[in-house]
C-alpha positions in Angstrom: 0.0 0.0 0.0 1.4 3.4 -1.0 0.2 6.7 0.5 -1.0 8.9 -2.4 -2.3 12.1 -0.8 -0.6 14.6 1.4 2.4 12.7 2.7 3.4 10.8 -0.5 5.3 7.6 -1.0 5.0 5.9 2.4 5.0 2.2 1.6 3.4 -0.5 3.8 3.5 -4.3 3.3 0.0 -5.6 4.2 0.4 -8.5 6.6 -2.2 -10.8 8.3 -3.1 -7.9 10.7 -4.5 -5.9 7.7 -6.5 -8.8 6.3 -10.1 -7.8 5.5 -9.6 -4.4 7.1 -11.0 -1.3 5.4 -8.4 1.1 4.0 -8.8 4.8 3.1 -9.0 5.9 -0.5 -5.7 7.8 0.1 -3.9 4.5 -0.3 -3.0 3.0 -3.6 -2.9 -0.8 -3.6 -0.1 -2.6 -5.5 -1.0 -6.3 -6.0 2.1 -8.3 -6.9 1.7 -11.2 -9.4 4.7 -13.0 -7.9 5.6 -14.4 -11.3 8.6 -12.2 -12.2 9.8 -10.9 -8.8 9.0 -11.8 -5.2 6.6 -9.4 -3.4 9.0 -8.8 -0.5 11.7 -7.6 -3.0 9.1 -5.3 -4.7 8.2 -3.8 -1.3 11.9 -3.3 -0.4 12.6 -1.5 -3.7 9.7 0.8 -3.4 10.7 1.6 0.2 14.3 2.4 -0.8 15.5 5.9 -1.4 15.4 5.1 -5.1 11.9 3.8 -5.1 10.7 6.7 -2.9 12.1 9.3 -5.3 10.3 7.6 -8.2 7.1 7.4 -6.2 7.1 11.1 -5.2 8.7 12.9 -8.2 5.5 13.2 -10.1 3.3 14.5 -7.3 0.7 17.0 -8.5 -1.6 19.5 -6.8 -1.4 22.9 -5.2 -2.3 22.6 -1.5 -2.5 18.8 -1.2 -0.1 16.7 -3.3 -1.3 13.5 -5.0 0.1 10.6 -7.0 -2.1 8.2 -9.0 -2.1 4.5 -9.8 -1.0 5.1 -13.4 2.1 6.8 -12.3 3.1 3.8 -10.0 2.2 1.3 -12.7 4.9 2.8 -15.0 7.8 2.8 -12.4 10.7 0.7 -13.7 11.9 -2.1 -11.4 15.5 -3.1 -11.5 16.0 -6.9 -11.9 18.6 -8.2 -9.5 20.0 -11.8 -9.6 17.4 -14.3 -8.4 19.4 -15.2 -5.2 19.6 -11.5 -4.3 15.9 -10.9 -4.8 15.1 -14.0 -2.7 17.5 -12.8 0.1 15.7 -9.5 0.3 12.3 -11.1 0.1 13.1 -13.5 2.9 14.2 -10.6 5.2 10.9 -8.7 4.5 8.8 -11.8 5.2 10.6 -12.5 8.4 10.1 -8.9 9.5 6.4 -9.1 8.6 5.9 -12.3 10.6 7.6 -10.7 13.6 5.2 -7.7 13.4 2.2 -10.0 13.3 3.4 -11.8 16.3 4.3 -8.5 18.1 0.8 -7.2 17.5 -0.8 -10.4 18.8 1.2 -10.1 22.0 0.1 -6.4 22.3 -3.5 -7.3 22.0 -3.1 -10.1 24.5 -1.6 -7.7 27.0 -4.5 -5.3 26.6 -7.0 -8.2 27.0 -5.4 -9.2 30.3 -5.7 -5.6 31.5 -9.3 -5.2 30.4 -10.3 -8.5 31.9 -9.3 -7.1 35.3 -10.6 -3.5 35.0 -13.4 -4.1 32.4 -13.8 -2.6 29.0 -15.1 0.9 29.4 -18.5 1.6 27.9 -17.9 5.3 27.7 -18.6 6.8 24.2 -18.0 10.3 22.9 -21.6 10.8 21.9 -24.4 13.3 23.0 -25.3 12.6 26.6 -26.5 14.3 29.7 -25.8 13.7 33.4 -25.9 15.5 36.8 -22.7 16.9 38.2 -22.4 18.3 41.7 -20.5 21.5 42.2 -18.0 19.8 44.5 -17.1 17.4 41.7 -16.3 20.4 39.5 -14.2 21.9 42.2 -12.3 18.6 42.5 -11.8 18.3 38.8 -9.7 21.4 37.9 -12.7 23.7 38.1 -13.6 22.9 34.5 -17.1 23.8 33.5 -16.8 21.4 30.6 -19.5 18.8 30.1 -17.4 16.3 28.1 -14.7 16.3 30.8 -17.0 16.3 33.8 -19.4 13.7 32.5 -16.7 11.6 31.1 -14.7 11.7 34.4 -17.8 10.7 36.3 -18.6 7.7 34.1 -15.0 6.5 34.2 -14.9 6.9 37.9 -18.1 4.8 38.2 -16.5 2.1 36.1 -13.6 1.7 38.5 -13.2 -1.7 40.1 -13.9 -1.4 43.8 -11.1 -3.8 45.0 -8.4 -2.1 43.0 -6.3 0.9 44.0 -6.1 3.7 41.4 -3.1 6.0 41.9 -2.4 9.2 39.8 0.2 8.5 37.1 2.2 11.5 38.3 3.1 9.5 41.4 5.1 7.1 39.1 6.6 9.7 36.9 10.1 11.1 37.0 8.9 13.8 34.6 6.0 14.8 32.5 6.8 17.6 30.0 6.4 19.1 26.6 9.4 19.8 24.4 10.3 23.4 23.6 9.3 24.8 20.3 12.2 26.1 18.2 13.2 26.6 14.6 14.2 23.4 12.8 17.6 23.6 11.0 17.4 20.7 8.6 20.7 19.1 7.3 21.7 16.1 5.2 23.1 14.1 8.1 21.9 14.8 11.6 19.3 13.7 14.2 16.2 12.1 12.8 13.2 14.4 13.4 9.7 13.0 13.7 6.2 14.6 14.0 3.6 13.2 16.5 2.0 11.3 13.6 5.4 10.0 12.3 6.1 8.4 15.6 3.1 6.1 15.2 4.5 4.6 12.0 6.6 1.4 11.8 10.2 2.3 11.0 9.5 6.1 10.8 13.2 7.0 10.5 13.1 5.6 6.9 11.5 8.9 5.7 12.5 11.2 8.5 14.1 14.6 7.9 17.3 15.3 9.8 18.0 18.3 12.0 21.3 19.7 13.1 22.8 18.3 16.4 23.4 21.9 17.3 19.7 22.9 17.0 18.4 25.1 19.8 16.4 23.2 22.5 17.2 19.9 20.9 17.7 18.1 24.3 14.1 18.7 25.2 12.9 17.1 22.0 15.0 13.9 22.2 13.1 10.8 23.0 14.8 8.2 25.3 14.2 4.5 25.4 11.4 3.7 27.9 9.7 7.1 27.5 6.0 7.1 26.7 5.1 9.7 24.1 1.5 10.9 23.9 0.1 13.0 21.0 -1.3 16.1 22.6 -2.4 18.4 19.8 -5.2 17.9 17.2 -5.6 14.2 17.5 -4.8 13.4 21.2 -4.2 10.2 23.1 -2.1 8.2 20.7 0.8 6.7 22.6 4.2 5.2 21.7 6.7 3.4 23.9 10.1 4.4 22.7 12.1 1.4 21.7 15.8 1.0 20.7 15.0 2.1 17.2 13.7 5.5 18.2 16.1 6.1 21.1 17.7 9.6 20.8 15.4 10.7 17.9 13.9 14.2 18.0 10.1 14.2 18.3 7.9 17.3 17.8 6.7 19.3 20.8 3.2 18.1 19.8 4.1 14.9 21.6 4.0 15.0 25.4 6.7 13.1 27.2 5.8 10.8 30.1 9.0 9.5 31.8 8.2 6.7 34.2 10.3 6.0 37.3 11.2 2.3 36.6 11.9 1.7 40.3 8.3 2.4 41.0 6.5 0.7 38.1 7.3 -0.6 34.6 6.8 1.8 31.7 5.4 -1.2 29.7 2.6 -1.5 32.3 1.6 2.2 32.1 1.9 2.1 28.3 -0.5 -0.9 28.1 -3.0 0.8 30.4 -3.1 3.9 28.2 -3.9 1.7 25.2 -6.9 0.1 26.9 -10.4 1.6 26.2 -10.5 3.0 29.7 -7.0 4.5 29.4 -7.6 6.0 25.9 -10.9 7.6 27.2 -9.1 9.0 30.2 -6.7 10.8 27.8 -9.4 11.9 25.3 -11.8 13.5 27.8 -9.0 15.5 29.4 -8.3 17.4 26.2 -9.5 21.0 25.9 -9.7 23.7 23.3 -12.0 24.8 20.5 -10.0 25.0 17.3 -6.9 22.9 18.2 -7.7 20.2 20.8 -4.8 20.1 23.4 -3.7 17.8 26.2 -1.4 19.0 28.9 0.9 17.6 31.6 -1.3 18.2 34.6 -4.3 16.2 33.2 -2.1 13.3 32.2 -0.5 13.2 35.6 -3.9 13.2 37.2 -5.1 10.0 35.4 -5.7 7.2 37.9 -3.6 4.1 37.1 -5.2 0.9 38.3 -2.8 -1.3 40.2 -3.3 -5.0 39.4 -1.9 -7.9 41.4 1.8 -8.4 40.8 1.3 -11.6 38.9 -1.0 -9.8 36.4 1.4 -6.9 36.1 4.2 -9.3 35.3 2.2 -11.0 32.6 1.4 -7.7 31.0 5.0 -6.4 31.2 6.4 -9.6 29.8 4.1 -9.5 26.8 4.8 -5.8 26.1 8.5 -6.2 26.5 8.5 -9.1 23.9 6.3 -7.0 21.7 8.9 -4.2 21.8 11.8 -6.7 21.1 10.0 -8.1 18.1 9.2 -4.7 16.7 12.8 -3.7 17.1 14.1 -6.8 15.4 11.5 -6.4 12.6 12.7 -2.9 12.0 16.3 -4.0 11.8 15.4 -6.8 9.3 13.3 -4.5 7.1 16.0 -1.8 7.1 18.6 -4.5 6.2 16.5 -5.5 3.2 16.2 -1.9 2.0 19.9 -1.4 2.4 20.6 -4.5 0.3 18.5 -2.9 -2.5 20.3 0.4 -2.2 23.8 -1.1 -2.0 23.1 -3.3 -5.1 22.0 -0.3 -7.1 24.9 1.8 -6.0 27.4 -1.0 -6.9 26.2 -0.6 -10.5 27.4 3.0 -10.5 31.0 2.2 -9.6 
């Protein structure tokens, strides 16, 4: 699948997780015939810097750029020796299988959590409720129906025998990176937006900013940090893995740094991806034109404390999910580099 509107040329190999899912019209589907070249090799070539250039060079449109299927259909594909094509294909397939297994573990971890706390029935639809003035005083003095009603419903869904402790009690820091001018360079620090950080292998297309950029330190993500999108679309979360360690991420992502001596970041990350955790983030957002989430509201979210045995099960599954995703990234990157190195060897 190739993105064909706005951000052009991002390529995704559809694995079992995508099967029978609906996909937006902003994606062009490329269906390999697997007769002439393996599909994994075709994916790796289109994902390489050479394929990306060919995919994006004919973008058209004023405000929103587009490419069309006819353009992709005419892109020439270099024919490598069969053994090289197969080597690249095998790496892509191995990476794909790891991603499928990682996503399965992620879903299982969320299921363990939701079996203990229940799957929230809160929906962001029109509704009414009664809120006492003391509840408003206790909830940031917000005269905001979405927040107050949502908070009341989520509080009523809490499991009586579990303790709920504010996330700030487990955090070393909760902060937003400083805004500053981006000085883009050919070789520097990969720079990601809050939407880029949600992609698999986002460094593949990332711009680079100078290591001497002002306020760079506040934008760097560290392994184990939890990043939460806080502007526009709020509540999407990412646990920083080895692959994104020391990447710069936009100030539109809030940083939640968990004190690992108090609780595992994997556990907090998993909760924020449950229905109850996502709703807790979404109802806290405020604003009319650009919806925003801030540090104080995130820190105030009550984290349910499950028995240690359940915590360990969740943490183990999320840790394996992270390891598999990191390995899949390395394998996919290796496949793409094989494509690029082979093409570059022709030029010598």
